[in-house]
mmCIF file of the N, C-alpha and C atoms, coordinates in Angstrom:
data_MODEL
# 
_entry.id   MODEL 
# 
loop_
_atom_site.group_PDB 
_atom_site.id 
_atom_site.type_symbol 
_atom_site.label_atom_id 
_atom_site.label_alt_id 
_atom_site.label_comp_id 
_atom_site.label_asym_id 
_atom_site.label_entity_id 
_atom_site.label_seq_id 
_atom_site.pdbx_PDB_ins_code 
_atom_site.Cartn_x 
_atom_site.Cartn_y 
_atom_site.Cartn_z 
_atom_site.occupancy 
_atom_site.B_iso_or_equiv 
_atom_site.pdbx_formal_charge 
_atom_site.auth_seq_id 
_atom_site.auth_comp_id 
_atom_site.auth_asym_id 
_atom_site.auth_atom_id 
_atom_site.pdbx_PDB_model_num 
ATOM 1   N N  . MET A 1 1  ? -25.233 34.287 142.078 1.00 0.00 ? 1  MET A N  1 
ATOM 2   C CA . MET A 1 1  ? -25.143 33.486 140.881 1.00 0.00 ? 1  MET A CA 1 
ATOM 3   C C  . MET A 1 1  ? -26.446 33.549 140.083 1.00 0.00 ? 1  MET A C  1 
ATOM 4   N N  . ASN A 1 2  ? -27.558 33.721 140.755 1.00 0.00 ? 2  ASN A N  1 
ATOM 5   C CA . ASN A 1 2  ? -28.846 33.790 140.091 1.00 0.00 ? 2  ASN A CA 1 
ATOM 6   C C  . ASN A 1 2  ? -28.936 35.030 139.201 1.00 0.00 ? 2  ASN A C  1 
ATOM 7   N N  . ILE A 1 3  ? -28.321 36.133 139.612 1.00 0.00 ? 3  ILE A N  1 
ATOM 8   C CA . ILE A 1 3  ? -28.320 37.355 138.815 1.00 0.00 ? 3  ILE A CA 1 
ATOM 9   C C  . ILE A 1 3  ? -27.568 37.127 137.506 1.00 0.00 ? 3  ILE A C  1 
ATOM 10  N N  . PHE A 1 4  ? -26.488 36.360 137.572 1.00 0.00 ? 4  PHE A N  1 
ATOM 11  C CA . PHE A 1 4  ? -25.710 36.045 136.375 1.00 0.00 ? 4  PHE A CA 1 
ATOM 12  C C  . PHE A 1 4  ? -26.564 35.284 135.363 1.00 0.00 ? 4  PHE A C  1 
ATOM 13  N N  . TYR A 1 5  ? -27.332 34.311 135.805 1.00 0.00 ? 5  TYR A N  1 
ATOM 14  C CA . TYR A 1 5  ? -28.155 33.522 134.895 1.00 0.00 ? 5  TYR A CA 1 
ATOM 15  C C  . TYR A 1 5  ? -29.310 34.339 134.327 1.00 0.00 ? 5  TYR A C  1 
ATOM 16  N N  . LYS A 1 6  ? -29.851 35.260 135.114 1.00 0.00 ? 6  LYS A N  1 
ATOM 17  C CA . LYS A 1 6  ? -30.908 36.126 134.599 1.00 0.00 ? 6  LYS A CA 1 
ATOM 18  C C  . LYS A 1 6  ? -30.370 37.047 133.509 1.00 0.00 ? 6  LYS A C  1 
ATOM 19  N N  . ALA A 1 7  ? -29.175 37.592 133.731 1.00 0.00 ? 7  ALA A N  1 
ATOM 20  C CA . ALA A 1 7  ? -28.559 38.455 132.721 1.00 0.00 ? 7  ALA A CA 1 
ATOM 21  C C  . ALA A 1 7  ? -28.224 37.655 131.466 1.00 0.00 ? 7  ALA A C  1 
ATOM 22  N N  . LEU A 1 8  ? -27.727 36.442 131.639 1.00 0.00 ? 8  LEU A N  1 
ATOM 23  C CA . LEU A 1 8  ? -27.401 35.592 130.506 1.00 0.00 ? 8  LEU A CA 1 
ATOM 24  C C  . LEU A 1 8  ? -28.648 35.251 129.698 1.00 0.00 ? 8  LEU A C  1 
ATOM 25  N N  . LEU A 1 9  ? -29.740 34.927 130.370 1.00 0.00 ? 9  LEU A N  1 
ATOM 26  C CA . LEU A 1 9  ? -30.990 34.617 129.694 1.00 0.00 ? 9  LEU A CA 1 
ATOM 27  C C  . LEU A 1 9  ? -31.516 35.833 128.943 1.00 0.00 ? 9  LEU A C  1 
ATOM 28  N N  . TYR A 1 10 ? -31.407 37.012 129.549 1.00 0.00 ? 10 TYR A N  1 
ATOM 29  C CA . TYR A 1 10 ? -31.866 38.244 128.897 1.00 0.00 ? 10 TYR A CA 1 
ATOM 30  C C  . TYR A 1 10 ? -31.095 38.488 127.599 1.00 0.00 ? 10 TYR A C  1 
ATOM 31  N N  . PHE A 1 11 ? -29.773 38.358 127.636 1.00 0.00 ? 11 PHE A N  1 
ATOM 32  C CA . PHE A 1 11 ? -28.970 38.610 126.445 1.00 0.00 ? 11 PHE A CA 1 
ATOM 33  C C  . PHE A 1 11 ? -29.140 37.525 125.390 1.00 0.00 ? 11 PHE A C  1 
ATOM 34  N N  . GLN A 1 12 ? -29.415 36.303 125.811 1.00 0.00 ? 12 GLN A N  1 
ATOM 35  C CA . GLN A 1 12 ? -29.649 35.242 124.843 1.00 0.00 ? 12 GLN A CA 1 
ATOM 36  C C  . GLN A 1 12 ? -30.968 35.451 124.119 1.00 0.00 ? 12 GLN A C  1 
ATOM 37  N N  . LYS A 1 13 ? -31.983 35.941 124.818 1.00 0.00 ? 13 LYS A N  1 
ATOM 38  C CA . LYS A 1 13 ? -33.275 36.166 124.182 1.00 0.00 ? 13 LYS A CA 1 
ATOM 39  C C  . LYS A 1 13 ? -33.252 37.361 123.231 1.00 0.00 ? 13 LYS A C  1 
ATOM 40  N N  . ARG A 1 14 ? -32.610 38.434 123.640 1.00 0.00 ? 14 ARG A N  1 
ATOM 41  C CA . ARG A 1 14 ? -32.675 39.664 122.869 1.00 0.00 ? 14 ARG A CA 1 
ATOM 42  C C  . ARG A 1 14 ? -31.411 39.979 122.076 1.00 0.00 ? 14 ARG A C  1 
ATOM 43  N N  . GLY A 1 15 ? -30.329 39.372 122.390 1.00 0.00 ? 15 GLY A N  1 
ATOM 44  C CA . GLY A 1 15 ? -29.066 39.715 121.763 1.00 0.00 ? 15 GLY A CA 1 
ATOM 45  C C  . GLY A 1 15 ? -28.811 39.044 120.433 1.00 0.00 ? 15 GLY A C  1 
ATOM 46  N N  . TYR A 1 16 ? -29.332 37.860 120.227 1.00 0.00 ? 16 TYR A N  1 
ATOM 47  C CA . TYR A 1 16 ? -29.036 37.128 119.007 1.00 0.00 ? 16 TYR A CA 1 
ATOM 48  C C  . TYR A 1 16 ? -29.838 37.612 117.812 1.00 0.00 ? 16 TYR A C  1 
ATOM 49  N N  . TYR A 1 17 ? -30.764 38.503 118.021 1.00 0.00 ? 17 TYR A N  1 
ATOM 50  C CA . TYR A 1 17 ? -31.574 38.990 116.917 1.00 0.00 ? 17 TYR A CA 1 
ATOM 51  C C  . TYR A 1 17 ? -30.731 39.750 115.905 1.00 0.00 ? 17 TYR A C  1 
ATOM 52  N N  . VAL A 1 18 ? -29.674 40.403 116.359 1.00 0.00 ? 18 VAL A N  1 
ATOM 53  C CA . VAL A 1 18 ? -28.776 41.109 115.449 1.00 0.00 ? 18 VAL A CA 1 
ATOM 54  C C  . VAL A 1 18 ? -28.113 40.113 114.512 1.00 0.00 ? 18 VAL A C  1 
ATOM 55  N N  . CYS A 1 19 ? -27.618 39.044 115.045 1.00 0.00 ? 19 CYS A N  1 
ATOM 56  C CA . CYS A 1 19 ? -26.978 38.019 114.213 1.00 0.00 ? 19 CYS A CA 1 
ATOM 57  C C  . CYS A 1 19 ? -27.976 37.400 113.243 1.00 0.00 ? 19 CYS A C  1 
ATOM 58  N N  . GLN A 1 20 ? -29.185 37.197 113.679 1.00 0.00 ? 20 GLN A N  1 
ATOM 59  C CA . GLN A 1 20 ? -30.211 36.613 112.811 1.00 0.00 ? 20 GLN A CA 1 
ATOM 60  C C  . GLN A 1 20 ? -30.518 37.534 111.640 1.00 0.00 ? 20 GLN A C  1 
ATOM 61  N N  . ARG A 1 21 ? -30.638 38.825 111.902 1.00 0.00 ? 21 ARG A N  1 
ATOM 62  C CA . ARG A 1 21 ? -30.938 39.759 110.818 1.00 0.00 ? 21 ARG A CA 1 
ATOM 63  C C  . ARG A 1 21 ? -29.783 39.878 109.838 1.00 0.00 ? 21 ARG A C  1 
ATOM 64  N N  . ILE A 1 22 ? -28.549 39.870 110.344 1.00 0.00 ? 22 ILE A N  1 
ATOM 65  C CA . ILE A 1 22 ? -27.386 39.916 109.452 1.00 0.00 ? 22 ILE A CA 1 
ATOM 66  C C  . ILE A 1 22 ? -27.332 38.651 108.604 1.00 0.00 ? 22 ILE A C  1 
ATOM 67  N N  . ALA A 1 23 ? -27.604 37.508 109.224 1.00 0.00 ? 23 ALA A N  1 
ATOM 68  C CA . ALA A 1 23 ? -27.588 36.238 108.496 1.00 0.00 ? 23 ALA A CA 1 
ATOM 69  C C  . ALA A 1 23 ? -28.676 36.196 107.434 1.00 0.00 ? 23 ALA A C  1 
ATOM 70  N N  . ASP A 1 24 ? -29.849 36.696 107.739 1.00 0.00 ? 24 ASP A N  1 
ATOM 71  C CA . ASP A 1 24 ? -30.927 36.731 106.749 1.00 0.00 ? 24 ASP A CA 1 
ATOM 72  C C  . ASP A 1 24 ? -30.556 37.627 105.576 1.00 0.00 ? 24 ASP A C  1 
ATOM 73  N N  . ARG A 1 25 ? -29.920 38.735 105.876 1.00 0.00 ? 25 ARG A N  1 
ATOM 74  C CA . ARG A 1 25 ? -29.520 39.669 104.818 1.00 0.00 ? 25 ARG A CA 1 
ATOM 75  C C  . ARG A 1 25 ? -28.454 39.059 103.913 1.00 0.00 ? 25 ARG A C  1 
ATOM 76  N N  . LEU A 1 26 ? -27.505 38.325 104.504 1.00 0.00 ? 26 LEU A N  1 
ATOM 77  C CA . LEU A 1 26 ? -26.414 37.734 103.727 1.00 0.00 ? 26 LEU A CA 1 
ATOM 78  C C  . LEU A 1 26 ? -26.759 36.367 103.148 1.00 0.00 ? 26 LEU A C  1 
ATOM 79  N N  . GLY A 1 27 ? -27.835 35.762 103.638 1.00 0.00 ? 27 GLY A N  1 
ATOM 80  C CA . GLY A 1 27 ? -28.243 34.458 103.133 1.00 0.00 ? 27 GLY A CA 1 
ATOM 81  C C  . GLY A 1 27 ? -27.430 33.306 103.704 1.00 0.00 ? 27 GLY A C  1 
ATOM 82  N N  . ILE A 1 28 ? -26.946 33.448 104.938 1.00 0.00 ? 28 ILE A N  1 
ATOM 83  C CA . ILE A 1 28 ? -26.184 32.375 105.585 1.00 0.00 ? 28 ILE A CA 1 
ATOM 84  C C  . ILE A 1 28 ? -26.859 32.028 106.907 1.00 0.00 ? 28 ILE A C  1 
ATOM 85  N N  . ARG A 1 29 ? -26.328 31.017 107.587 1.00 0.00 ? 29 ARG A N  1 
ATOM 86  C CA . ARG A 1 29 ? -26.909 30.602 108.863 1.00 0.00 ? 29 ARG A CA 1 
ATOM 87  C C  . ARG A 1 29 ? -26.496 31.560 109.971 1.00 0.00 ? 29 ARG A C  1 
ATOM 88  N N  . ALA A 1 30 ? -27.368 31.749 110.941 1.00 0.00 ? 30 ALA A N  1 
ATOM 89  C CA . ALA A 1 30 ? -27.091 32.661 112.053 1.00 0.00 ? 30 ALA A CA 1 
ATOM 90  C C  . ALA A 1 30 ? -25.971 32.138 112.942 1.00 0.00 ? 30 ALA A C  1 
ATOM 91  N N  . LYS A 1 31 ? -25.813 30.842 112.997 1.00 0.00 ? 31 LYS A N  1 
ATOM 92  C CA . LYS A 1 31 ? -24.757 30.254 113.822 1.00 0.00 ? 31 LYS A CA 1 
ATOM 93  C C  . LYS A 1 31 ? -23.372 30.681 113.334 1.00 0.00 ? 31 LYS A C  1 
ATOM 94  N N  . VAL A 1 32 ? -23.215 30.800 112.024 1.00 0.00 ? 32 VAL A N  1 
ATOM 95  C CA . VAL A 1 32 ? -21.939 31.238 111.456 1.00 0.00 ? 32 VAL A CA 1 
ATOM 96  C C  . VAL A 1 32 ? -21.646 32.679 111.852 1.00 0.00 ? 32 VAL A C  1 
ATOM 97  N N  . VAL A 1 33 ? -22.658 33.520 111.829 1.00 0.00 ? 33 VAL A N  1 
ATOM 98  C CA . VAL A 1 33 ? -22.476 34.924 112.202 1.00 0.00 ? 33 VAL A CA 1 
ATOM 99  C C  . VAL A 1 33 ? -22.147 35.042 113.687 1.00 0.00 ? 33 VAL A C  1 
ATOM 100 N N  . ARG A 1 34 ? -22.823 34.270 114.520 1.00 0.00 ? 34 ARG A N  1 
ATOM 101 C CA . ARG A 1 34 ? -22.558 34.307 115.961 1.00 0.00 ? 34 ARG A CA 1 
ATOM 102 C C  . ARG A 1 34 ? -21.128 33.877 116.276 1.00 0.00 ? 34 ARG A C  1 
ATOM 103 N N  . THR A 1 35 ? -20.688 32.802 115.665 1.00 0.00 ? 35 THR A N  1 
ATOM 104 C CA . THR A 1 35 ? -19.332 32.344 115.934 1.00 0.00 ? 35 THR A CA 1 
ATOM 105 C C  . THR A 1 35 ? -18.295 33.323 115.381 1.00 0.00 ? 35 THR A C  1 
ATOM 106 N N  . SER A 1 36 ? -18.614 33.981 114.283 1.00 0.00 ? 36 SER A N  1 
ATOM 107 C CA . SER A 1 36 ? -17.699 34.995 113.744 1.00 0.00 ? 36 SER A CA 1 
ATOM 108 C C  . SER A 1 36 ? -17.546 36.154 114.715 1.00 0.00 ? 36 SER A C  1 
ATOM 109 N N  . PHE A 1 37 ? -18.652 36.617 115.287 1.00 0.00 ? 37 PHE A N  1 
ATOM 110 C CA . PHE A 1 37 ? -18.576 37.675 116.289 1.00 0.00 ? 37 PHE A CA 1 
ATOM 111 C C  . PHE A 1 37 ? -17.804 37.209 117.520 1.00 0.00 ? 37 PHE A C  1 
ATOM 112 N N  . LEU A 1 38 ? -17.996 35.968 117.907 1.00 0.00 ? 38 LEU A N  1 
ATOM 113 C CA . LEU A 1 38 ? -17.296 35.430 119.066 1.00 0.00 ? 38 LEU A CA 1 
ATOM 114 C C  . LEU A 1 38 ? -15.792 35.379 118.820 1.00 0.00 ? 38 LEU A C  1 
ATOM 115 N N  . TYR A 1 39 ? -15.374 34.861 117.681 1.00 0.00 ? 39 TYR A N  1 
ATOM 116 C CA . TYR A 1 39 ? -13.945 34.803 117.354 1.00 0.00 ? 39 TYR A CA 1 
ATOM 117 C C  . TYR A 1 39 ? -13.354 36.199 117.215 1.00 0.00 ? 39 TYR A C  1 
ATOM 118 N N  . LEU A 1 40 ? -14.089 37.097 116.594 1.00 0.00 ? 40 LEU A N  1 
ATOM 119 C CA . LEU A 1 40 ? -13.611 38.472 116.436 1.00 0.00 ? 40 LEU A CA 1 
ATOM 120 C C  . LEU A 1 40 ? -13.419 39.146 117.789 1.00 0.00 ? 40 LEU A C  1 
ATOM 121 N N  . THR A 1 41 ? -14.303 38.857 118.729 1.00 0.00 ? 41 THR A N  1 
ATOM 122 C CA . THR A 1 41 ? -14.179 39.434 120.062 1.00 0.00 ? 41 THR A CA 1 
ATOM 123 C C  . THR A 1 41 ? -12.939 38.912 120.777 1.00 0.00 ? 41 THR A C  1 
ATOM 124 N N  . PHE A 1 42 ? -12.678 37.614 120.681 1.00 0.00 ? 42 PHE A N  1 
ATOM 125 C CA . PHE A 1 42 ? -11.503 37.055 121.344 1.00 0.00 ? 42 PHE A CA 1 
ATOM 126 C C  . PHE A 1 42 ? -10.199 37.510 120.690 1.00 0.00 ? 42 PHE A C  1 
ATOM 127 N N  . VAL A 1 43 ? -10.179 37.574 119.397 1.00 0.00 ? 43 VAL A N  1 
ATOM 128 C CA . VAL A 1 43 ? -8.951  37.928 118.685 1.00 0.00 ? 43 VAL A CA 1 
ATOM 129 C C  . VAL A 1 43 ? -8.599  39.393 118.889 1.00 0.00 ? 43 VAL A C  1 
ATOM 130 N N  . THR A 1 44 ? -9.584  40.274 118.839 1.00 0.00 ? 44 THR A N  1 
ATOM 131 C CA . THR A 1 44 ? -9.313  41.713 118.919 1.00 0.00 ? 44 THR A CA 1 
ATOM 132 C C  . THR A 1 44 ? -9.550  42.285 120.310 1.00 0.00 ? 44 THR A C  1 
ATOM 133 N N  . LEU A 1 45 ? -9.739  41.439 121.284 1.00 0.00 ? 45 LEU A N  1 
ATOM 134 C CA . LEU A 1 45 ? -9.905  41.853 122.689 1.00 0.00 ? 45 LEU A CA 1 
ATOM 135 C C  . LEU A 1 45 ? -11.066 42.826 122.883 1.00 0.00 ? 45 LEU A C  1 
ATOM 136 N N  . GLY A 1 46 ? -12.208 42.495 122.343 1.00 0.00 ? 46 GLY A N  1 
ATOM 137 C CA . GLY A 1 46 ? -13.413 43.260 122.610 1.00 0.00 ? 46 GLY A CA 1 
ATOM 138 C C  . GLY A 1 46 ? -13.949 44.060 121.445 1.00 0.00 ? 46 GLY A C  1 
ATOM 139 N N  . PHE A 1 47 ? -13.220 44.162 120.331 1.00 0.00 ? 47 PHE A N  1 
ATOM 140 C CA . PHE A 1 47 ? -13.715 44.949 119.210 1.00 0.00 ? 47 PHE A CA 1 
ATOM 141 C C  . PHE A 1 47 ? -14.970 44.327 118.610 1.00 0.00 ? 47 PHE A C  1 
ATOM 142 N N  . GLY A 1 48 ? -15.042 43.009 118.575 1.00 0.00 ? 48 GLY A N  1 
ATOM 143 C CA . GLY A 1 48 ? -16.226 42.340 118.029 1.00 0.00 ? 48 GLY A CA 1 
ATOM 144 C C  . GLY A 1 48 ? -17.474 42.656 118.832 1.00 0.00 ? 48 GLY A C  1 
ATOM 145 N N  . PHE A 1 49 ? -17.328 42.716 120.152 1.00 0.00 ? 49 PHE A N  1 
ATOM 146 C CA . PHE A 1 49 ? -18.478 43.055 120.995 1.00 0.00 ? 49 PHE A CA 1 
ATOM 147 C C  . PHE A 1 49 ? -18.896 44.503 120.782 1.00 0.00 ? 49 PHE A C  1 
ATOM 148 N N  . ALA A 1 50 ? -17.923 45.402 120.638 1.00 0.00 ? 50 ALA A N  1 
ATOM 149 C CA . ALA A 1 50 ? -18.237 46.798 120.363 1.00 0.00 ? 50 ALA A CA 1 
ATOM 150 C C  . ALA A 1 50 ? -18.917 46.938 119.005 1.00 0.00 ? 50 ALA A C  1 
ATOM 151 N N  . LEU A 1 51 ? -18.447 46.201 118.018 1.00 0.00 ? 51 LEU A N  1 
ATOM 152 C CA . LEU A 1 51 ? -19.073 46.222 116.699 1.00 0.00 ? 51 LEU A CA 1 
ATOM 153 C C  . LEU A 1 51 ? -20.498 45.676 116.771 1.00 0.00 ? 51 LEU A C  1 
ATOM 154 N N  . TYR A 1 52 ? -20.700 44.620 117.537 1.00 0.00 ? 52 TYR A N  1 
ATOM 155 C CA . TYR A 1 52 ? -22.029 44.037 117.714 1.00 0.00 ? 52 TYR A CA 1 
ATOM 156 C C  . TYR A 1 52 ? -22.987 45.054 118.331 1.00 0.00 ? 52 TYR A C  1 
ATOM 157 N N  . LEU A 1 53 ? -22.532 45.762 119.361 1.00 0.00 ? 53 LEU A N  1 
ATOM 158 C CA . LEU A 1 53 ? -23.383 46.767 119.993 1.00 0.00 ? 53 LEU A CA 1 
ATOM 159 C C  . LEU A 1 53 ? -23.692 47.916 119.047 1.00 0.00 ? 53 LEU A C  1 
ATOM 160 N N  . PHE A 1 54 ? -22.710 48.322 118.248 1.00 0.00 ? 54 PHE A N  1 
ATOM 161 C CA . PHE A 1 54 ? -22.937 49.388 117.277 1.00 0.00 ? 54 PHE A CA 1 
ATOM 162 C C  . PHE A 1 54 ? -23.973 48.970 116.237 1.00 0.00 ? 54 PHE A C  1 
ATOM 163 N N  . ILE A 1 55 ? -23.871 47.753 115.730 1.00 0.00 ? 55 ILE A N  1 
ATOM 164 C CA . ILE A 1 55 ? -24.834 47.267 114.745 1.00 0.00 ? 55 ILE A CA 1 
ATOM 165 C C  . ILE A 1 55 ? -26.222 47.147 115.361 1.00 0.00 ? 55 ILE A C  1 
ATOM 166 N N  . ALA A 1 56 ? -26.307 46.681 116.601 1.00 0.00 ? 56 ALA A N  1 
ATOM 167 C CA . ALA A 1 56 ? -27.606 46.587 117.280 1.00 0.00 ? 56 ALA A CA 1 
ATOM 168 C C  . ALA A 1 56 ? -28.232 47.969 117.438 1.00 0.00 ? 56 ALA A C  1 
ATOM 169 N N  . PHE A 1 57 ? -27.427 48.957 117.813 1.00 0.00 ? 57 PHE A N  1 
ATOM 170 C CA . PHE A 1 57 ? -27.922 50.322 117.951 1.00 0.00 ? 57 PHE A CA 1 
ATOM 171 C C  . PHE A 1 57 ? -28.389 50.858 116.601 1.00 0.00 ? 57 PHE A C  1 
ATOM 172 N N  . TRP A 1 58 ? -27.613 50.622 115.556 1.00 0.00 ? 58 TRP A N  1 
ATOM 173 C CA . TRP A 1 58 ? -27.947 51.121 114.231 1.00 0.00 ? 58 TRP A CA 1 
ATOM 174 C C  . TRP A 1 58 ? -29.235 50.478 113.704 1.00 0.00 ? 58 TRP A C  1 
ATOM 175 N N  . MET A 1 59 ? -29.409 49.185 113.929 1.00 0.00 ? 59 MET A N  1 
ATOM 176 C CA . MET A 1 59 ? -30.632 48.509 113.491 1.00 0.00 ? 59 MET A CA 1 
ATOM 177 C C  . MET A 1 59 ? -31.853 49.031 114.240 1.00 0.00 ? 59 MET A C  1 
ATOM 178 N N  . ARG A 1 60 ? -31.675 49.332 115.513 1.00 0.00 ? 60 ARG A N  1 
ATOM 179 C CA . ARG A 1 60 ? -32.791 49.864 116.303 1.00 0.00 ? 60 ARG A CA 1 
ATOM 180 C C  . ARG A 1 60 ? -33.207 51.233 115.786 1.00 0.00 ? 60 ARG A C  1 
ATOM 181 N N  . ILE A 1 61 ? -32.234 52.093 115.486 1.00 0.00 ? 61 ILE A N  1 
ATOM 182 C CA . ILE A 1 61 ? -32.537 53.413 114.946 1.00 0.00 ? 61 ILE A CA 1 
ATOM 183 C C  . ILE A 1 61 ? -33.197 53.284 113.581 1.00 0.00 ? 61 ILE A C  1 
ATOM 184 N N  . LYS A 1 62 ? -32.683 52.390 112.744 1.00 0.00 ? 62 LYS A N  1 
ATOM 185 C CA . LYS A 1 62 ? -33.263 52.183 111.412 1.00 0.00 ? 62 LYS A CA 1 
ATOM 186 C C  . LYS A 1 62 ? -34.707 51.706 111.511 1.00 0.00 ? 62 LYS A C  1 
ATOM 187 N N  . ASP A 1 63 ? -34.986 50.804 112.456 1.00 0.00 ? 63 ASP A N  1 
ATOM 188 C CA . ASP A 1 63 ? -36.348 50.313 112.635 1.00 0.00 ? 63 ASP A CA 1 
ATOM 189 C C  . ASP A 1 63 ? -37.287 51.417 113.113 1.00 0.00 ? 63 ASP A C  1 
ATOM 190 N N  . LEU A 1 64 ? -36.786 52.324 113.916 1.00 0.00 ? 64 LEU A N  1 
ATOM 191 C CA . LEU A 1 64 ? -37.622 53.417 114.393 1.00 0.00 ? 64 LEU A CA 1 
ATOM 192 C C  . LEU A 1 64 ? -37.916 54.435 113.295 1.00 0.00 ? 64 LEU A C  1 
ATOM 193 N N  . ILE A 1 65 ? -36.960 54.640 112.402 1.00 0.00 ? 65 ILE A N  1 
ATOM 194 C CA . ILE A 1 65 ? -37.138 55.639 111.341 1.00 0.00 ? 65 ILE A CA 1 
ATOM 195 C C  . ILE A 1 65 ? -37.957 55.082 110.191 1.00 0.00 ? 65 ILE A C  1 
ATOM 196 N N  . TYR A 1 66 ? -37.596 53.904 109.722 1.00 0.00 ? 66 TYR A N  1 
ATOM 197 C CA . TYR A 1 66 ? -38.270 53.309 108.582 1.00 0.00 ? 66 TYR A CA 1 
ATOM 198 C C  . TYR A 1 66 ? -39.357 52.355 109.053 1.00 0.00 ? 66 TYR A C  1 
ATOM 199 N N  . THR A 1 67 ? -40.543 52.866 109.219 1.00 0.00 ? 67 THR A N  1 
ATOM 200 C CA . THR A 1 67 ? -41.672 52.016 109.572 1.00 0.00 ? 67 THR A CA 1 
ATOM 201 C C  . THR A 1 67 ? -42.553 51.872 108.347 1.00 0.00 ? 67 THR A C  1 
ATOM 202 N N  . LYS A 1 68 ? -43.118 50.723 108.191 1.00 0.00 ? 68 LYS A N  1 
ATOM 203 C CA . LYS A 1 68 ? -43.992 50.482 107.045 1.00 0.00 ? 68 LYS A CA 1 
ATOM 204 C C  . LYS A 1 68 ? -45.356 51.070 107.334 1.00 0.00 ? 68 LYS A C  1 
ATOM 205 N N  . ARG A 1 69 ? -45.800 51.908 106.426 1.00 0.00 ? 69 ARG A N  1 
ATOM 206 C CA . ARG A 1 69 ? -47.122 52.508 106.563 1.00 0.00 ? 69 ARG A CA 1 
ATOM 207 C C  . ARG A 1 69 ? -48.077 51.781 105.613 1.00 0.00 ? 69 ARG A C  1 
ATOM 208 N N  . THR A 1 70 ? -49.279 51.566 106.075 1.00 0.00 ? 70 THR A N  1 
ATOM 209 C CA . THR A 1 70 ? -50.237 50.823 105.249 1.00 0.00 ? 70 THR A CA 1 
ATOM 210 C C  . THR A 1 70 ? -50.899 51.699 104.203 1.00 0.00 ? 70 THR A C  1 
ATOM 211 N N  . SER A 1 71 ? -51.033 52.987 104.484 1.00 0.00 ? 71 SER A N  1 
ATOM 212 C CA . SER A 1 71 ? -51.655 53.870 103.501 1.00 0.00 ? 71 SER A CA 1 
ATOM 213 C C  . SER A 1 71 ? -51.083 55.274 103.637 1.00 0.00 ? 71 SER A C  1 
ATOM 214 N N  . VAL A 1 72 ? -51.525 56.139 102.759 1.00 0.00 ? 72 VAL A N  1 
ATOM 215 C CA . VAL A 1 72 ? -51.054 57.530 102.755 1.00 0.00 ? 72 VAL A CA 1 
ATOM 216 C C  . VAL A 1 72 ? -51.572 58.270 103.982 1.00 0.00 ? 72 VAL A C  1 
ATOM 217 N N  . PHE A 1 73 ? -52.685 57.867 104.510 1.00 0.00 ? 73 PHE A N  1 
ATOM 218 C CA . PHE A 1 73 ? -53.328 58.572 105.600 1.00 0.00 ? 73 PHE A CA 1 
ATOM 219 C C  . PHE A 1 73 ? -52.699 58.260 106.970 1.00 0.00 ? 73 PHE A C  1 
ATOM 220 N N  . ASP A 1 74 ? -51.669 57.403 107.015 1.00 0.00 ? 74 ASP A N  1 
ATOM 221 C CA . ASP A 1 74 ? -51.002 57.068 108.262 1.00 0.00 ? 74 ASP A CA 1 
ATOM 222 C C  . ASP A 1 74 ? -49.886 58.036 108.617 1.00 0.00 ? 74 ASP A C  1 
ATOM 223 N N  . LEU A 1 75 ? -49.793 59.144 107.943 1.00 0.00 ? 75 LEU A N  1 
ATOM 224 C CA . LEU A 1 75 ? -48.741 60.117 108.216 1.00 0.00 ? 75 LEU A CA 1 
ATOM 225 C C  . LEU A 1 75 ? -48.895 60.733 109.522 1.00 0.00 ? 75 LEU A C  1 
# 
């Protein structure tokens, strides 16, 4: 049971960042985005979770490619 709580804590710390970034982009609360993903997952039997993972992967790739450089000499 302890492994379950460790996994839950890990996903709560790192998993909600996707919802927060989507909410910031749309100008709404993150709680609304989280509940939307939750309802979408239950209604479509897992599609919402797959979509969440895809968006998390895409944001990670975007962050790796588009880094802010402070000057021209940081190439």
